[in-house]
N, C-alpha and C positions, 0 to 999 in steps of 0.2 A: 719669982715663983708662979706667977701666972703663966708665962710663957711657958715654963716646962708643962704644967698643966695642960694647957692646949696643944703642945707638941705630941704629950703622950696621947691625948683624945685622938688627934689627927693619924697618929702612927696606928692605934685600935683599929680606928674606922678603916684605914687603909688595907691593914691586914684582913681585916672581915670580907671587905669587898674584894679583894684578890682571891681569897678561896672561894667565895660564892661565885666569881666569874670563872673560876677554873673549874668549879663543879658544872656550871651549867655551859661552858664551851665545850665539855667531855661527853657531854650527853646522858650523863648517869642520873640527873635529876628528871630529866624527861624518861628515860626507861623505867623509873621507879614510880613515876606517876601513872605511866601507861600500864604498868604491871598491876598497881592498885587497882584501876578501873576495870581492868579484864577482868580480876577476881571478883570484885564486886558484882560484874555482869554474869559471870559463870554461877555464882552463888545463887543470884536472883532466878536465872533460868533454871537452875537445878530444883529449886524450891517451887517454882511455877510447875514444873513437868511433875512433880510429885503430888502436888495439889490436883492437877489436872488428872493424874491417874487416879488418885483416890477418889474423886468426886465421880469419874467414870464406871469404879468398881460400884459405888453407892446406885449410881441411876442404872446399871446393868442389873444388880440384885434386887431393886426395887421394880423394876419392870419385868423381871424373869428373864432376862435374854442370856442365853450363852455367852460366855467371853470367848468367842471363837475370833482368834486373829490369823 
């Protein structure tokens, strides 16, 4: 009975390892990770630009400068 348990655990680990290897070797995992980092970076820069723009408007109105761009 113990041998059957260990064989089934070994088969399960082997199946999981082969699936993980197939995912990594196909490049799908890398593409997903790069996509996540790209999305985070673009969200950060968009928030930064919005904050910069609103602060610039505040400063221009406080100084009485026309918004000539």
